[in-house]
N, C-alpha and C positions, 0 to 999 in steps of 0.2 A: 413451677414458677421458674422465671428467669432471674439469673443473678444481674444486678443492675450495676454497670461500671460507674465509677464515680468520677472518671476523667472528664476534663473540660472539653476534650477533643471529641467532635461529632462522630457518631458511629459510621456514617457514610464515609467521612474522611479516613477514619481508622480502617475500614475495609479496602479503601482505594490504596492505602499505604501498604497494607498486607499483600494485596494482589500485586502492586508494583515489584515488592521485594521478591515475591515468589517467582516472577517472570524474568527478573535480572538474575536471580540464582541459576536459572537454567541456562544462561549464557555463559556462566563460569565453567561449565562442563565442556562446552565447545572450545572455549579459550584454552582451557587445560589439555584437550585433545591435541590442539595444535602445539601447545607448548612442549608436550611430552616428546614430540618428534624430533626436537633437536637441542632441547636445554640440559638434558642430562638430569634434571631435578626429579626426585621422587615425590610420592604423595605427602609425606610428612613435611618435607622441605618447602613444597609448594603451599601447603596449608600454613606453615609458619610465616612465608613472605607475604601471603594473602592477608593474614591477620596483622603482621608488623606494618605492612604497607597502609592497611586501612586505619590502624591506630594512629600513624603519623598524619595521615590526611584529615582525620577527625579532629586531631589536636590543632591543625592548622584552622579548620573551620571555626572551632571554638574560640581560638585567639582572634580570628578575623571578626567574628560576631562581637566580641568583647570590645575590640577596638572601635568598631562601627558605632556601638552603644555609647562609648566615651566621648566620640567626636559629635554625635548628634544629640547627646544629652538625653537619650532615651532611658527611661526608668526600667529598672529590672523587677519583674514581677516576683515578689517572694513566694517560696514554695513552702508548703507545711513542713514542720521539722521532722526529720527522720533520724531516730536514735542510732548512735555510732555503732553499737554492736548489730543492729538490724542491717545498716548499710554495709558493713564488713561481710556479714553473712551472705547478703545478695551478691555482692562483687565476687567472693570467692566461689560460691556455688554456681553462679552464672558462667564464669570464666572457665572453671573446670568442666561443667557441663558442655560448654561450647568446644572444648579441646577434645572431649570424648566423642561428642556427636561427629566432628568432621573427620578426626583421625580414624575412629572405629569404621566409619562408612568406607573410606578409602581402603582400609584393610580387608573389609568384606567383599568389595568389588574385586580386588586383587586375589582373594582366596576362593571365591566362588562364582565370579563373573558379574557384569554390570546388570543383567536382568534380575537374577535371583536376589543379588544384594540390594537393588533398588525396591524391589517388591516387598521384601521383608522388612526394610527399614522404614520405607514410606507407608507400608501397610500397617506395621506395628505401631508407628508413632502416635497416629491419631487415637487408636484404641488406648494405648497407655495415657495419653493426655486426658482422654475423656474420663477414663477411671480415676485418675489422679484429681482432676477437676472436681469430680463429684464427691470424692472422699475429703478433699482439703478445702474447697470453696462452695460445695453445695450447688454446682452449676448442673443444669440439665438441659439436655438437648430438645427434648419433647419428641413426639412421634414423627414430625416433619424433619426434624434434625437428624434423628437416628435413620431414617431413609435416606437422607442426603449422604450421610457418611457411609452407608453401606453402597449407595450407587457410586460415590466417589472411589472407594476402594475397588469396586468391580471394574470401573473404568480403567483405573490405573492398572490392574492386573492385566487386562486385556491389551492395554497399550504397550505394556512392557514385554509380557510373554507373546504377544502377537506380532512383535516386530522381527521375530526370526533371530533373536540374539539370545535365547535362553542359554544360560551356561549350565555347567554339571554343579548339582547341589552337594556341597561339602559341609559337614558339621561345624569346622572352624569358621567358615564363612558366614553360616547362619547365626552362630554366637556373636560374631563381630557386628552383624547387622542388627541383632536385638540389643546389643549394648549401645550401638549408635542411636537407635530409636529411644532407648531409655535416656541418653544424654540429651537428645532433643526435647523429650518430655519435661525433664528436669529443668532445662534452660527455659521453655516456654512458661511452665507453671510458677517457676521461681519470679520471673519477671512479671507475670500476670498477677500473682498474689501480693508481692511486695511492691508493685508499681501502683496499687490502688490508692486513691486519695491525692495523686499528683505530687508526692513527696520526692519522687526520684525524677531527675532530668534525664530524658532519653538519650542525649548525646553523652552525658556523664557516665550513664549506665553502660552505654555501648563501649566507650573508651576504657572503662574499668574491666569489662568483660574481655576485651581484646588484649589489654596488658596482662591480665592472668593468663589467658590462653597462649599468647606468645612465650611468656616465661616458661609455662609448662612444656611447649613443644620444642624450644631452643635447643636443649641438649639432646633430644631424639634426632632433630633435623641435623645437628652437627655430626652424628654418628652416620646418618644416611648419606650425607653430602649436601652441605648448605649453599655451595655456590654454582650458578649456572656454568655450562661449558663456553669457552671463549668463541667458539665457532657460532656464527650467526647470533652474536650476544645482542645486537640491537633489536632484533625480532622478538627475542626472549624477553628483554626489558619492557618493550612496548606491551606484549601479552600479559606480563606479570602486572604491569601498572594497571591495566585495565581491569584485571581480576581484583586487585586491590581497591580501585576506585568505585567502580559501579556496582558489581554484585557483592561487594563486602562493605565498604565504608557507607555508601548511601543506602544499600538495600538493608543492611542490618539496622541502621539508624532509623529508617522508616518503619521497619518490622517491630523494633522495640516501642517506638511511639504508637503504632497502631494497636499494640497489645494492651495499652491502657485503656482502649475504648471497645475493643472486640474480645469476646470470650475466647478462652485458651483453645477449646475444642474446635471453635469456628475457624480460628487462625490456622490450626493445624490442618484442616482439610482444604482451606484456600491455598495453603502452601503446596498442595499437590499440583498446582499449576506448573510448578518447576519442571517436571518431566515432559509436560506438554510443550513448553518453550524450547527445551533442549532438543525434543524430537523434530520440532520445526526447523531449527538450526541444522541438525543433522542431515535432513533432507535437502535443505536449500544450499547449504555450503559445504558439506562433508560427503556428499555423494550417497547417502544412504537411501534406500527405497522406501516410499510410502506404501504400506500394504492395506488392504481393506480392514484388517483387524486394528492396525494402528489408528486409522481414521475412526473407526467406530469407538475405540476406547477413548480417544481424545474427545469426541462428541459427547459420549457418556459422562466423562469427567468434567467437562465444562458445564453441561447441564446440572450436575449435581451440585457444583461449586456455586453456580448461580442460584439454585434453589436454596442452598444453605445461606447465602447472603441475603436473600429476601426474608428468610425465616428470622434471621438475626435483626434485620431492620424493623420488621413487624413486631417482634419481641421488645425491642427497645421502645418503640412508639407506644406500645401497650403499657409497658412499664412506666414511662413518663406519665401517661394519661392517669394511671392508677395513683401515682404519687401526687399528681395535681389534685385529683379528685379526694384523696385522703387528706 
């Protein structure tokens, strides 16, 4: 049986939100690749500015929404009560998991290369999430969902390893990648489990997670080198601003909102679109060559993601029909 999300957000819109977020995340890698060429920022410093910038932008959005409601006299829909202890636990765990997810992934790429680090992180993430969702929330993918997960992981493996950029496998890098996958799983499962019932505001949840993440990363970023170089500063600020706005503030806000309607394992597999969008940008704008293996991996991955989305939608319709009949 499928676990039934209790969010008021339609499943179709939740799928759209998660898909957009995954696509936007893929553009962050291309922007970061350009930024590394002249800014002097390291991976931890870039992650800090990405998180801190996203935090500032989301605070501005929330303030603007509140001002608009006051001017128009619109009523605020009250949310179910969320106990303080539960709220604090969700904020701290999500923020810590977000910091581990991002920082450990960049450390993995640095230690063992982009291809190996990405395959291990993105391949282990859905497996850990599926296991965690089964143990903590009783979610089951079913036969079709399992086949879609396997197909998505196979497509991702072909996409990354077939691109000609496979790096040397180093134990430290594999360890960082597994740690990153564990952070992603913890963040997704915490948001999914504690976001049920509509008690948590997606904007507030994202702001809280970003604040905790930025506080955790700040001392490490200061040691690494917090400020970009003065040379070509304008270009660095534009790229950093884009990373903070689109693939961070907007994408994570939509992702956390979508998790209220979409099952954790489904969201994790849809998130595999991220390397597809990154590969497309690399070919179009960074001069990388599109191989047959890359094209085949992309096709398999997108087909698997589409199949999983159809499975999710059918499961939600069947669950609603059963609830009405009952």
